[in-house]
N, C-alpha and C positions, 0 to 999 in steps of 0.2 A: 891060682889059675882061674880064668874067667870063661864063661860061655859068651858067645857073640852071635847076635841074630840081625839079619837084614830084613826089614819089614817094609814091603811096598804098600803105599797108601794112595798112590795116584799115578797118572800116566798122561803123556802127551804124544799124539800121533804127529809125526813130522817127517820130512825128507832127510836123506843123508847129508846133503849140503848144509843144512841148518846146524849140524853138529861139528863142523870143521871150518877152520879159518881159510885154508887153502883149497883150491878146487879138488874135487874127487872124481873118480872115473864115472860113476853113475849117480849124478847129483839128485835125480828124481826118485831114486830107490827109497822105499819106506825104511825108516830107521827110528822107531819110537823111542821115547825117553821115559824111564821109570823114575818115580819119586819115592825115596826111601827115608825112613828114620832107622836108627840102630839101637838095639837094646843089649846091654852088657849086664851079666849077673854072675855072682860067685856063690860058693857053697854056704857062705854065711848070710846070704839073703841081701847083700848089698847090690842095688840096681843103679845103673848109670844109663841115662838116655842120651844118645848123640843126635842132636838136632831135633826140632819140634815141628817141622813141616808147615803146611798152610791149611786153612779151614775152608768151608764151603763157599763163603762169601769171596774169598781171595781166588778160589778156583774159578768161580763164575766171572769175576772181573778179568782174569787173565786167560780165559778160555782153556782151562785145564780140566781133566777128569779126575774127580776125587772118588776113589773106589770105596773107601771107608775112612772115617775120621781117625786122626792120630790117636785120640783118646780111646776110641773103640778098638783100634788095632792093638794098642798096648793091653787093654783089658782082656782081649782075646788070648793074650799070652800070659795071663795071670798077673799082670802088673797094674797096680793102682797109681795113676799119675800123682795123686796127692801124697803118696808115700815114697816117691822116688827121692833119693838123697842128693843126687848130683845130675846136672844136665850140662852137657858140653854143646856150645853153639860154635860150629866150625867157622861160620861167617854169617853176616846179617842179611843175606839175600832172602827174598820173600819165601822161598821154598825150604828154607832151613831154620827160620827164626820166628815163625808164627806161633801163636797159642802158648807162649811161655807162662801165661797165667794159669794154665792147667797144673803147673808144677809148683804150687804155692809153698811147699816145704823143702824145695831143693836149692842147693847152692849152684849158681849158674857160672860156668867157666867160659871165658872169652879172652881173646888177645887184646892187650892195650891198643895195638895198632888198628884193630877192627873197629873198636868203639870210636877212636879218634877219626878214623876214615869216614864212618857213617854219619858223623856229626860235624865234619869239617868242610873245608873249602871245596873239596872235590865234588861234593853233592850239589854244587851250583851248576855242574855240567849235566844236562839231561841224559846224555849217552852213558854216563857213569852211574847216574842215579836210578836209571830205569829198573834194575833188578831189585831195588830196595822198596819196602813199604814203610811210609812214615810212621804208621801205627805200630809196626813191629819195633822200630828204633825207639820210639817213645816208650813202649812197654819195657824195653831194656833199660832205659834211663830210669824209669819208675822202680824197676827191680834194684838198680844201683842205689837209689835213695832209700830203699827199704832194707839195705844192707844184705842183699842176697847175691851179690856178684863177686866172684873171685877173678881177678885179672892175672894173666900170664904174659910174660915178656920173653918170647922165643919158646923155650922148653919149660914144661911144668908137670907136676904130678897131680892127678885127680884123686887117685887112690893107689895103694900098692899094686903094681902090675898094670896100671893104666896111666899113660902119659900123653901130653899134647905137644905138638911141634909146629911152630909157625913156618909156612912155606910161601905165603903170599901168592902173587901171580894173578889168579882169577879175581880175587879181592885182596886189598892190601894186607888185611890181618887174617887171611885164611889159615886155619890150623888143621892138621890131621891128627888122628888118634891112634896110638899104638897100644895094643892090648895083648897081654900074655895069655895064651891058650894052651891046651894040651898038645896042639900040633906046632907050637912055636908062636912067635909074635905075628899077630895079624894087624895090618894097618888099614884103618878106614880112611881112605884117601879123600873122601868127600869130593869137592870139585877141584882138587889138584889134578884129577883126570875124570872127566864125565864118563868116558867109555874106555875100555881096554884099548881100542883102536887109536885114541888120541896119543897114547904113549907109544904103541907099537909102530905106528906110521910116522910119528913125529909131527902130526898135524893137529894143532890144538883146537879146543873148543873156542868159538869166536868171541865170547865175553871175556875180555882180558883187561886187567889194569897194568900188569907188568909182564911182558912176554918173556923176557929173560928169566924172571923168577918162576914163571910157569914151567918152562922147560927144565930148569934146575929142580923144580918140585918133583918131577917124574923120577929123577935120580935119587932124591932124598927119600921118597917113599919106598923105593926098592931097597935102599940101604937099611932103612928102619925095619923092613921085613926080612932082613938077613939074606937078601939076594934071592929069596924064593918068591917068584912072581905070582904063585897061587895064593900067597898071603897078602897081596895088595888088592884092595877092594875098591873099585871105582864108584863114583857117587850116583850114577844114573843108568848104568848099563843093564838092560834086561837079561843079558847073558849071566849075570850073577845068579839069577833064579834057576838057571839050568845047570850051572857048574857046581852047585852045592846042595847038600841033602835038604829036601823040603821037610818042614815041620808038619806033622800030622794034624789034620783038621783045619788047616789055614788056607785051603784052596790055591796052594802054590804061591801065596803072597809072602810067605816067611821061609827063609832058609837059614841053616846053621852054619856059620862061618868058622866055628871052632872045630868042625869035623872035616876030614879030608875031602877034597873035591871029588865029584862023581863024574864029571865030564869036562 
């Protein structure tokens, strides 16, 4: 069994319409977006970090607010990035794949399709390329040549009780993470759904590579969670921080996903 924590490290103030492809009733309503990384740990001290976020330079470049660096956020949870054994990159967008150099002793898990996507012909299109940072992709290539990358083709195991599953949609090689916890399998959906409302309303987030795969991804993550929607964790929804127990001393930025929801 694993513990699973959602750790908010940044935020972006935006309107509701920016988070949906189709028109919404109140497009100018505030609907901020949270940036998370996720920490998994078991009783044997094995730690897995899911996604590596972005740094201060990237935050400034893209007009995002960085509340605390990913490294400091993990250290505040008693985790030393240099000792983390496994890192899962759900996809190579800027807010999920920066700072992998912090994890110099980790095996990095990524889908074959995502590496091919981020280094292939589709990056010639600016509208597809815009969520990627070239430096992040190059860092992943360097990690590959340093023999630190483990590729997965569809489904794969990171550790006993932790598996990855390609869903695509938002990015061609997007993968979600299923982790066995005391309350059953929790699925870190990452950007398979940015917000609970993307799935519940059938209105997707507007950065899309394959719309059909995105809508099927909502069904896949529910199935992986055993049909319990409280065990599906969207990638950017501030509601995650109000629905799960807060970790003491973390100013509301860290919540425990392996515990029953509180709201």
